[in-house]
C-alpha positions as CSV (number, residue, x, y, z in Angstrom):
1,M,0.2,-0.2,-0.2
2,A,1.1,3.7,-0.8
3,K,2.4,5.7,2.0
4,I,2.4,9.8,2.3
5,L,4.7,10.9,4.9
6,F,4.1,14.0,7.0
7,V,6.9,16.5,8.3
8,I,5.6,18.1,11.2
9,T,7.5,20.6,13.1
10,A,9.4,19.5,16.6
11,S,9.1,23.0,17.9
12,D,6.4,23.6,20.8
13,H,6.8,27.7,20.5
14,W,7.7,30.1,18.5
15,T,10.4,33.1,19.6
16,L,9.0,36.6,19.2
17,A,11.0,39.7,17.9
18,D,11.1,40.3,21.8
19,G,12.3,36.7,22.6
20,T,8.8,35.9,24.0
21,R,8.0,32.2,23.5
22,Q,4.2,32.1,22.0
23,P,3.1,28.1,22.5
24,A,2.9,26.8,19.2
25,G,2.8,23.5,17.9
26,F,1.3,22.1,14.5
27,W,-2.4,23.4,14.1
28,A,-4.4,20.3,14.7
29,E,-6.8,20.6,11.8
30,E,-3.9,21.1,9.5
31,A,-2.6,17.8,10.1
32,L,-6.0,15.7,11.2
33,G,-7.9,16.9,8.1
34,P,-5.5,15.9,5.6
35,Y,-5.0,12.5,7.6
36,A,-8.4,12.0,7.3
37,V,-8.6,12.4,3.4
38,F,-5.4,10.5,3.1
39,K,-6.6,7.5,5.5
40,E,-9.9,7.6,3.1
41,A,-7.9,6.9,-0.2
42,G,-6.5,4.2,1.3
43,Y,-3.0,5.6,1.9
44,E,-1.0,4.5,4.8
45,I,0.6,7.3,6.8
46,A,3.9,7.7,8.0
47,A,5.7,11.0,10.4
48,A,8.9,12.5,10.5
49,T,10.4,15.4,12.4
50,P,13.6,17.0,13.5
51,G,15.3,14.9,15.4
52,G,12.5,12.1,15.5
53,V,10.8,14.2,18.6
54,P,7.2,13.7,19.0
55,P,5.1,16.9,17.5
56,T,2.7,19.1,19.9
57,A,-0.2,20.0,18.6
58,D,-0.7,23.7,19.7
59,V,-3.2,23.9,22.4
60,L,-5.5,26.7,21.0
61,S,-5.9,24.4,18.0
62,L,-8.0,21.7,20.2
63,T,-10.0,24.4,21.6
64,A,-13.9,25.5,21.4
65,E,-13.1,28.7,20.1
66,F,-11.1,27.2,16.6
67,N,-13.6,24.1,16.6
68,G,-16.9,25.3,16.1
69,G,-17.8,24.7,19.7
70,E,-17.2,22.0,22.4
71,E,-18.2,19.3,20.2
72,G,-16.0,20.0,17.4
73,A,-12.9,20.5,20.0
74,E,-14.0,16.9,21.4
75,R,-13.8,15.1,17.9
76,M,-10.4,16.9,17.3
77,R,-8.7,15.9,20.4
78,T,-10.0,12.0,19.3
79,A,-8.6,12.4,16.1
80,L,-5.4,13.5,17.3
81,R,-5.4,10.8,20.0
82,E,-6.6,8.0,17.0
83,A,-3.8,9.5,14.8
84,T,-1.1,7.2,16.4
85,E,1.6,7.3,13.3
86,L,1.8,11.2,13.7
87,A,3.2,10.4,17.6
88,H,5.5,8.2,16.7
89,P,7.5,10.2,14.2
90,M,11.0,8.7,12.6
91,R,13.9,11.6,12.4
92,V,13.8,13.8,9.0
93,E,17.5,12.8,8.5
94,D,16.3,9.1,8.2
95,V,13.8,9.5,5.7
96,N,13.9,7.8,2.1
97,I,11.9,9.2,-0.3
98,D,11.9,6.0,-1.8
99,D,8.9,4.8,0.4
100,Y,6.6,7.5,-0.3
101,A,4.1,8.5,-2.9
102,A,4.2,12.1,-1.5
103,V,5.1,14.4,1.2
104,F,3.0,16.7,3.2
105,Y,3.8,19.9,6.0
106,P,1.1,20.7,7.7
107,G,1.7,24.4,9.3
108,G,1.1,25.9,12.9
109,W,3.5,28.3,14.6
110,G,5.7,25.7,15.4
111,P,7.2,25.3,11.4
112,M,8.6,29.4,12.0
113,E,10.6,28.3,14.3
114,D,12.7,25.5,13.3
115,L,11.4,24.5,9.8
116,P,13.4,27.6,7.8
117,D,16.6,26.4,9.0
118,D,16.5,22.8,9.1
119,A,19.3,21.7,6.6
120,A,17.6,17.9,6.8
121,S,14.0,19.2,6.0
122,G,15.4,21.2,3.0
123,R,17.6,18.5,1.5
124,L,14.5,16.6,1.7
125,L,12.4,18.6,0.3
126,T,14.8,19.6,-2.8
127,E,15.2,15.7,-3.2
128,W,11.4,15.3,-3.2
129,L,11.3,18.0,-6.1
130,A,13.8,16.4,-7.9
131,S,11.7,13.0,-8.2
132,G,8.9,14.6,-9.8
133,K,6.5,13.2,-7.1
134,P,4.3,15.7,-5.4
135,V,5.5,18.1,-2.2
136,S,2.3,19.6,-0.3
137,L,2.7,22.5,2.1
138,V,-0.1,24.6,3.7
139,C,-0.3,27.5,6.2
140,H,2.9,28.1,8.0
141,G,4.3,24.8,6.6
142,P,5.7,26.5,3.4
143,A,8.0,28.1,6.3
144,A,10.3,25.0,5.5
145,L,11.0,25.8,2.0
146,L,13.3,28.6,3.1
147,A,15.8,25.9,4.1
148,T,16.2,25.2,0.1
149,I,18.0,28.4,-0.2
150,G,21.3,27.8,-1.0
151,P,24.6,29.8,0.0
152,D,24.2,31.9,-3.0
153,G,20.6,32.6,-2.8
154,S,18.9,30.6,-4.3
155,S,16.4,27.9,-4.3
156,P,14.7,25.4,-6.4
157,F,11.3,26.2,-6.1
158,A,12.2,29.6,-6.8
159,G,9.8,30.8,-9.2
160,Y,7.0,28.4,-8.8
161,R,3.2,29.6,-7.9
162,L,2.6,29.1,-4.6
163,T,0.5,30.4,-1.4
164,G,0.9,30.0,2.3
165,L,-0.5,32.3,5.4
166,S,-0.8,35.8,4.3
167,N,0.8,38.5,5.8
168,A,-3.5,39.8,6.2
169,E,-4.0,36.6,8.1
170,E,-0.9,37.0,10.4
171,K,-2.2,40.7,11.3
172,Q,-6.0,39.1,12.2
173,N,-3.7,36.5,13.8
174,G,-2.4,39.1,16.7
175,L,1.2,38.4,16.2
176,A,2.1,40.0,13.1
177,D,3.4,43.1,15.0
178,R,5.9,41.3,17.2
179,A,7.1,38.6,14.7
180,K,10.9,38.5,13.7
181,W,9.5,38.2,9.8
182,L,6.6,37.1,7.9
183,L,6.0,34.2,5.6
184,Q,4.3,36.0,3.1
185,D,7.4,38.6,2.8
186,R,10.2,35.6,3.0
187,L,8.7,33.4,0.5
188,V,8.3,36.9,-2.0
189,G,11.7,38.1,-0.9
190,D,14.2,35.1,-0.4
191,L,12.6,32.1,-1.8
192,K,11.5,34.7,-4.6
193,A,8.3,32.2,-5.2
194,D,5.0,33.7,-7.1
195,Y,3.2,34.1,-4.2
196,R,-0.4,34.3,-4.6
197,E,-3.2,34.8,-2.2
198,A,-7.1,35.2,-1.6
199,D,-9.2,36.5,1.1
200,P,-8.1,35.9,4.4
201,F,-9.2,32.6,5.9
202,T,-11.1,31.5,3.0
203,P,-9.8,28.0,1.4
204,H,-7.4,28.5,-1.2
205,V,-5.1,25.9,-2.8
206,Q,-2.2,26.4,-5.4
207,V,-0.6,23.9,-7.5
208,D,2.1,24.4,-9.9
209,R,4.0,21.3,-11.3
210,T,4.6,18.8,-8.5
211,L,3.9,21.9,-5.5
212,Y,1.0,21.7,-3.7
213,T,0.3,24.4,-1.5
214,G,-2.5,25.4,1.1
215,Q,-3.0,28.7,2.4
216,N,-4.4,28.8,5.8
217,P,-6.3,26.1,7.9
218,Y,-9.2,26.2,5.7
219,S,-7.1,25.1,2.9
220,A,-5.7,21.9,4.6
221,T,-8.4,19.6,3.5
222,P,-9.0,20.8,0.1
223,L,-5.4,20.3,-0.3
224,A,-5.1,17.1,0.5
225,R,-8.1,16.2,-1.6
226,E,-6.2,17.8,-4.9
227,L,-3.1,15.8,-3.9
228,V,-5.0,12.6,-3.8
229,K,-6.5,13.3,-7.3
230,A,-3.4,13.8,-8.3
231,L,-1.8,10.6,-7.6
232,G,-4.5,9.0,-8.9
């Protein structure tokens, strides 16, 4: 049976410009929505994190406020408990891409902390793109693409049409003014990507060749469905 690999942040915080550590991790909806889509389509799931550290779900992503009420929050918490593959990751350094049909990076603020500078993840993404197999990232997940920028300032993802959490959305989240940097700014300025955005917190997916990206949490499940279609 074909497998899809989730590469998830190992960080449980995001360090802001003043040194404050914002509690973070991966955003539950962005991992568990796609997880359900992939499982329903018959795929096996594996997970990897930097160092093989068990990932942390952002506690905010498990609250009633972000799940349409307490019933929705309990469904999300139950789904998290049942997604046992995500709780027992391998090290990113040990991944063999030949074992997987595609890779998926969920977001959350955690990826802003560790993935932009994770060399092993950057090598993995570069290798995956060269393989011709789909690469997919959602919300803050595309921060991982910054690790593919070489010493000469170039990335194999330069010029690709993509999306990720917008500046406008980060402002609505309330942390834009306290962040060291914003994802949209660096995807455009450093990665030199063709960044596209839709209205804040509306579903938005971009597909360019084998790169699949989603803008925000509401884009995660539609992104997974696009990936399943591409895999056939």
